[in-house]
N, C-alpha and C positions, 0 to 999 in steps of 0.2 A: 454750304454742307450741313443744314439741316435737316434735323430729323423732321420726316412727315409721320405724324400721328393720326390714326384713324380714331375717331369717338364714336363709340357705339351709343346706340341711342336706349336702347334695351338691354339689361344684364342678361339676359336669355333670349334666343332665337322665340319669337312670338307664336310660331307654328309648332315648334316643340314644345310649348308650353301647352298649345290645346292639345295636342296628342296625349300629354302627359295627361293631363285633367281627364280627358274620357277614360283612359285607362285606371284611373285611380276611380272614377264614379263607378265604372264596370265592375272592377274588383269588390267596392264597397256593397254594391247590388246583390254580387254573387254570394258575398259572406251573409248578407243579411238574408237571404232566400235560402241558405243554408242552414241558419239556426231557426229560420222560421217555416221550413218547410213548404215553401210557396212554389209553383211553376215557374220554369224560367222564362224571361222576357221575350223568348223567342215563341214559345208555343201558348196560347192563350190561355186563362184558366178557365175550366168549366163552370157556366153558369149553374146553379142550383136553382132545382126549380122543388116546389112544394105541391104534391099529388096526395089528394084524400084517398084513402082507404078504405072501402066501404066493406061492410060485415059479410057481404054477399062474396066479394073477391078474395076473402080469406078463406085459407083452409088450416086446419089443425097440422103440427108437424108431422105425424104421422104419415100423412097424405102427399107430402113432397114428393116429385120425382125422383125417381132413384138414379143418380149419376154415375154410379159404378154399378157395373154387371159381372157377375161371375157365373161361369158356364163350365160346367162338368161336360166334356165331350165324350162318346163313347165310340169305340173304335169299331164297333159293329155297323152303323151307318155311315156313308161314304162321304152323306152331305148332311150339314145340319143347317137349318135357316130358324131364323127368330126377328122378331119384330122387338124393338126396344128404344125405349125414351133415353137410355143412358149415354154418357158422352164417352166414357170408357168403358173397357170389356178385358176380362182375364180369362183366358182358357186354363182348362187342367183337365187330365185324365190320364189313362195308361198309355204308354208306351206302345203305340200301335203293332211294331213290328215282333214284339214279345207276345203278343196274342197269335201272330201266324207262324209261331215256330221259330223265329228269329231270336238270337241271344243278346238281351239287352246289355252286357258288359261289351258288346263289339259294336255298339252305337257310336259312328265318328260325328254325327253333327246332326243338330236339330234347328229348324228355323222356321220362322212364322212370319209372313208379310201379308199386311193389311194392303188389297189391290186398288183401294179408292185413293189413299193416300200415300202408299209407297212405305209405310212407316214399318220397318224392321225391328219386331219384339224380341225381347232378351228372354230365353228359355230357362229356366232352373229345372234340371233333371236328376231324378233320385234315380240310379242304377239299381240301387238293390231292393227299392220298393215296385220299381219299373213304372214310375209315375212322371209327369212333367208339370209344370206351372208356367203360365208367361207372365210379364209385367202387363200392367194395364195399357192397352192398346187403344190410342186415341182413335174415335169415330166419326166420320163426316155424317152430313144430313144425307140421307139416301142409303142406297146398297154399298155394304162394305164388305167384299170377299176376301176372306182371310184364308191362306194357303199355309197349311202347317207340313213339313217334311220331315222324315225321319229317315237319314241316310246312315247304312251300315257298314263297316269296314270291307265286307264282301262285295259292294256297289249296289246293292238292293236299297231302291227306295220305295219309303212306305209314305202315302201321301193322304191329307183328309183336307176337306173344305168346310169352312164355315162361314155361312152368308148372313151377317147381321144389318137390318134394315133399321138403321135410325129415323124413329118420327120425329 
């Protein structure tokens, strides 16, 4: 009745040791990248290239293309069209229903949607002043039809369209 003793050759399972070592190495690399702001090992770091800029290709700061466009929209014209190099545009103007005799205080909803990228703009209304302004609406390359609607509590809808063509 002797006891059978199993002798282990390794103090830990070799496979568990390999897995543990990989996790420690991955953790150490993550901590290193965190402190030195390097790209992760999954995405390669972009290669830096040195380009020479000639004086002919440089322009003064005042001639930098405008990246934000502010448009004052008039209610008298049903369609506004404009070409631009801007990346984003802000519309502002009068609440169009108030010009047509509707009471601005009975405004129920305003909306502005860029038809090319389906961006729904946030609209800030000043009921007392009878004015509105949108946030900056991103523009796609090409034609950007923006449809603005003023919906009043009595069901009347006044619409305005702005076509911005980004070059």
